[in-house]
N, C-alpha and C positions, 0 to 999 in steps of 0.2 A: 762372655758379653757379645752382643750383636753389633755389627758395624751398621752405621746409618750415615746419612748425609748431614754434615755440619758446615756451617758458615763461620769462618774465623774473621773477625774484624780487628785490624791492627792499626793503631794510631802511631804515627812516627814523625820524627823530624825529617825534613826533605834532604837526604844525604845521597851522594853518588855511591853506587855499589851496594846499597842496602838491599835492593831486590835480589841480588846475587847471594848475599849472606842469608836472607830469608829462605831462598830456594834450597840452599845447602842444608839448612836445618831439616827440611822435608826429605831431601834425597838421602841423607845419612840414615834416616829412619825408614827408608824405602816406602815412603808415603807418596802416592800419586796425587798431584794437584789437578782437580777436575776443571777448575775455573779460577782465574786470577785477574783482578781488576785493581788498578791503583788510580787515585785521583786526589785533587786537593780536598780538604775537609772544609767545614764552615769557619775554621780559624786559620788565618793567614800563617803560612810557614809550617803548618801541620798537614801531613798527608794521611790518607786512609787506604789501606789495602783490604780488599774483600777476597777471601780465599775459600774455595769450596773443596772439601775432601770427604771421602767415605772412610770412616774409622770408628773405633769404639770410643766411648766418652772418656775412659781412663787415658787412652793415648792422646786424645785431643787436649785434655786438661794438662797433661805433662808438656805437650808441645807449646801450649800458651805460656806456661811458666818459663820454658826455655826461650821463647820469643822475647818475653819481658826482661830477660837478663841481658839482651843486646842494649848497648848504651843509648842508641837513638830511638828505641821503642818506648813509647810512653805507656801504652796499655794494649792488651790483647784480650778480646772477648771471644767466646764461642757460643753459638746458638743453633738450635734445631730449626727446621723450616717453619714450624708453628710459632716461633718467637720472633720472626722477622717478616718484613714486607719486602718482597724481591721481584725483580723483573729482568728479562733479557731482551735484547733487540735482535731481530732476525731479518735478513735480506734474501730474497728469492729471485733468481733470474730465469725467465721462461721465454720461449719463442713467441713473439707477438702474433704470428699467423696461427699457431696452435691454440693459444689462449683465446683469440678472437673467434676462431672457428668453432671450438668445442665447448666453451664455457660461457655462461652468463656472468660476465666479469663483475657487474655491480653486485650481484647476489653473493659471489665469492668474497668480495671485499667486505660487504656487510657482515656476512656470517663469521668471518675469521678476524674481523677488526683490522683488516689490512688496508693499505693505501698504496697506490701506484706512485713511485718516486721518480721513475724514468720510463718514458714510453718512446721507443725508437722503432724504426721499420723492422729491424731484425730481432729485437728482444725488448721485453718489459721487465722492470724490476719492481717487486712489491716489498713492502716493509710491514712487519708486525712487531708488537712488543707483548710480552706476557711471560708466563712460566713455561718451563721446558715442554711440558705436555701439550700446551696450547700451540707453541711454535712448531712442534713435531707434527701436529694434525695437518697443518697446511702443507708440510713436506709430503705427507701421504697423498694428499689431494693433487698436488702439482706433479709428483713423480711420473704418473702415466701420461702426462701432457708434455713430457720432454723437459723436465727440470734441468736447466743447463748448469746452474751454480747455486749453492746455498751456503750461507755463513751466519753464525750466531755469535753475538758478543759475550763477553764474560758477564757474570752476575753483578748487578748492583743491588745493594740491600740496605735497609734501614732497620735498626733494632727497635722493636716495639717499646721496650722499657729500658731506655739507656740515658735517662735524664741526668743521672749523677755525674758521669764522666764528662758529658757535654758541658755542664756548668764548670767543671774543673778546667776544661779546655779554654773556656771564655776567661777564667781567672788567669791562666797562663798568658793569654793575649794581653791582659791589662797590667800584669806585673812588670814593673820597671825596676832596674837596679837601684838599691838604696843609695842615698847620698853620703852616708857615713862610711868611711873606710875603716875597717877593724884591723888593727895591727896584730901580727902574730905575737902572742905573749912570750914566746921563747926566743924571739929574734935576737935579743941582746945577750942571751945565755947559751950561745952556740957551743962554747967550750965545755960547759957542764953537761948539756943535753947530749952532745955527740961524742963525748969522750968514752973510751973503752976501758 
């Protein structure tokens, strides 16, 4: 089987140390995480991890099953790039003198969908959002102009067909504990139940 890029989406309770336990599941299997993002989801108290890896579908399927065995994990999905809508944010720092001298900045911004977020005497910072290929193109253009610094965010993704679990998440949010307390039916029969 061929390896390809998969995006794993994990819905979790917001627990301290969970990111470490998730990372251990990957490192034990010697799977490199290409990108990792965590954020609140649309339901209060439920967080969402977006993890990008290059693997075979069989390995990814097994990994999702292992993830779902963790107590705090509600659901883990895996998707190919065709099954999601995704973006990354990129920032580029270049010398203000170089960029002003050698490039028609307005054309550059229009062509690459970039915008200037900081303009100082010594440097200018541009921002773009898009898929990796799109953000890489601007790196190639700016590299000969003395690209000082470049950073890209982790992937954020929305699954195209994920209606089912989102409705369950909304139900979790609405569920309140029942008013009736159910007694353990064996509470008064401890001697019989626990005798050896």
